[in-house]
C-alpha atoms as a printed R data frame, in Angstrom:
   type eleno elety resid chain resno      x      y      z
1  ATOM     1    CA   UNK     A     1 75.335 37.380 69.437
2  ATOM     2    CA   UNK     A     2 77.481 39.060 72.045
3  ATOM     3    CA   UNK     A     3 76.555 37.647 75.432
4  ATOM     4    CA   UNK     A     4 79.243 39.524 77.347
5  ATOM     5    CA   UNK     A     5 77.184 42.723 77.601
6  ATOM     6    CA   UNK     A     6 74.248 40.832 79.091
7  ATOM     7    CA   UNK     A     7 76.268 38.884 81.620
8  ATOM     8    CA   UNK     A     8 74.880 38.758 85.103
9  ATOM     9    CA   UNK     A     9 76.995 39.633 88.090
10 ATOM    10    CA   UNK     A    10 76.912 36.065 89.416
11 ATOM    11    CA   UNK     A    11 79.251 33.858 87.413
12 ATOM    12    CA   UNK     A    12 79.255 35.849 84.195
13 ATOM    13    CA   UNK     A    13 76.323 33.935 82.679
14 ATOM    14    CA   UNK     A    14 74.292 35.670 80.000
15 ATOM    15    CA   UNK     A    15 70.974 37.182 80.985
16 ATOM    16    CA   UNK     A    16 68.517 34.432 79.972
17 ATOM    17    CA   UNK     A    17 65.688 36.892 79.343
18 ATOM    18    CA   UNK     A    18 67.785 38.945 76.966
19 ATOM    19    CA   UNK     A    19 69.045 35.868 75.140
20 ATOM    20    CA   UNK     A    20 65.473 34.581 74.724
21 ATOM    21    CA   UNK     A    21 64.343 37.953 73.336
22 ATOM    22    CA   UNK     A    22 67.187 37.923 70.804
23 ATOM    23    CA   UNK     A    23 66.400 34.351 69.759
24 ATOM    24    CA   UNK     A    24 62.696 35.156 69.398
25 ATOM    25    CA   UNK     A    25 63.471 38.269 67.344
26 ATOM    26    CA   UNK     A    26 65.729 36.230 65.058
27 ATOM    27    CA   UNK     A    27 63.074 33.542 64.632
28 ATOM    28    CA   UNK     A    28 60.415 36.158 63.851
29 ATOM    29    CA   UNK     A    29 62.631 37.712 61.195
30 ATOM    30    CA   UNK     A    30 63.356 34.311 59.635
31 ATOM    31    CA   UNK     A    31 59.635 33.489 59.590
32 ATOM    32    CA   UNK     A    32 58.790 36.787 57.902
33 ATOM    33    CA   UNK     A    33 61.484 36.280 55.261
34 ATOM    34    CA   UNK     A    34 60.348 32.711 54.550
35 ATOM    35    CA   UNK     A    35 56.691 33.774 54.453
36 ATOM    36    CA   UNK     A    36 57.289 36.521 51.912
37 ATOM    37    CA   UNK     A    37 59.512 34.252 49.819
38 ATOM    38    CA   UNK     A    38 56.704 31.670 49.723
39 ATOM    39    CA   UNK     A    39 54.089 34.291 48.860
40 ATOM    40    CA   UNK     A    40 56.294 35.832 46.196
41 ATOM    41    CA   UNK     A    41 56.990 32.440 44.590
42 ATOM    42    CA   UNK     A    42 53.333 31.368 44.697
43 ATOM    43    CA   UNK     A    43 51.944 34.649 43.395
44 ATOM    44    CA   UNK     A    44 54.585 34.867 40.665
45 ATOM    45    CA   UNK     A    45 53.704 31.371 39.406
46 ATOM    46    CA   UNK     A    46 49.997 32.174 39.572
47 ATOM    47    CA   UNK     A    47 50.060 35.622 37.971
48 ATOM    48    CA   UNK     A    48 53.008 35.838 35.582
49 ATOM    49    CA   UNK     A    49 52.513 33.798 32.427
50 ATOM    50    CA   UNK     A    50 55.561 34.994 30.489
51 ATOM    51    CA   UNK     A    51 58.153 37.039 32.390
52 ATOM    52    CA   UNK     A    52 59.362 40.150 30.626
53 ATOM    53    CA   UNK     A    53 60.899 43.508 31.379
54 ATOM    54    CA   UNK     A    54 57.665 44.888 32.854
55 ATOM    55    CA   UNK     A    55 54.348 43.720 34.281
56 ATOM    56    CA   UNK     A    56 51.067 44.156 32.477
57 ATOM    57    CA   UNK     A    57 48.231 45.844 34.336
58 ATOM    58    CA   UNK     A    58 46.430 42.501 34.728
59 ATOM    59    CA   UNK     A    59 49.592 40.923 36.177
60 ATOM    60    CA   UNK     A    60 49.953 43.820 38.615
61 ATOM    61    CA   UNK     A    61 46.324 43.438 39.720
62 ATOM    62    CA   UNK     A    62 46.703 39.679 40.080
63 ATOM    63    CA   UNK     A    63 49.850 40.079 42.200
64 ATOM    64    CA   UNK     A    64 48.133 42.670 44.394
65 ATOM    65    CA   UNK     A    65 45.106 40.440 44.966
66 ATOM    66    CA   UNK     A    66 47.297 37.410 45.624
67 ATOM    67    CA   UNK     A    67 49.390 39.268 48.209
68 ATOM    68    CA   UNK     A    68 46.228 40.640 49.849
69 ATOM    69    CA   UNK     A    69 44.767 37.133 50.099
70 ATOM    70    CA   UNK     A    70 47.906 35.830 51.794
71 ATOM    71    CA   UNK     A    71 47.914 38.729 54.257
72 ATOM    72    CA   UNK     A    72 44.230 38.159 55.068
73 ATOM    73    CA   UNK     A    73 44.814 34.437 55.555
74 ATOM    74    CA   UNK     A    74 47.756 35.137 57.843
75 ATOM    75    CA   UNK     A    75 45.572 37.439 59.939
76 ATOM    76    CA   UNK     A    76 42.889 34.752 60.303
77 ATOM    77    CA   UNK     A    77 45.441 32.107 61.285
78 ATOM    78    CA   UNK     A    78 47.143 34.454 63.761
79 ATOM    79    CA   UNK     A    79 43.824 35.281 65.450
80 ATOM    80    CA   UNK     A    80 42.951 31.580 65.667
81 ATOM    81    CA   UNK     A    81 46.316 30.691 67.204
82 ATOM    82    CA   UNK     A    82 46.114 33.537 69.709
83 ATOM    83    CA   UNK     A    83 42.567 32.486 70.573
84 ATOM    84    CA   UNK     A    84 43.690 28.916 71.212
85 ATOM    85    CA   UNK     A    85 46.574 30.132 73.372
86 ATOM    86    CA   UNK     A    86 44.123 32.180 75.423
87 ATOM    87    CA   UNK     A    87 42.042 29.064 76.092
88 ATOM    88    CA   UNK     A    88 44.960 27.184 77.642
C-alpha cells in the first residue's frame, strides 16, 4: 500500500480513513477467496466420485445445487449478523 498519496498535511501521516478502507477491502477479498475455496473443495468432494476430463450431467447438477446451498446459507448468516449489529 502506498500511504504517501493519502498523507495528511499535518506531519505527513496517512489518512486513517483511507487506510481503514483499504484494509477492509483487502480483508473482504481474502474472505471471498477463502469462502469460494472452501465451497469448491466441499462441493467437489461431495459431487465428484471419480474425476475425469469432463463432468457428467448429474455431477454438474450436484455442483450447482451445492453452490446454491452455500450461497443461500451465506445470505441467512449475513442477515442474522446484520440484524444482531442493528440491535447493539
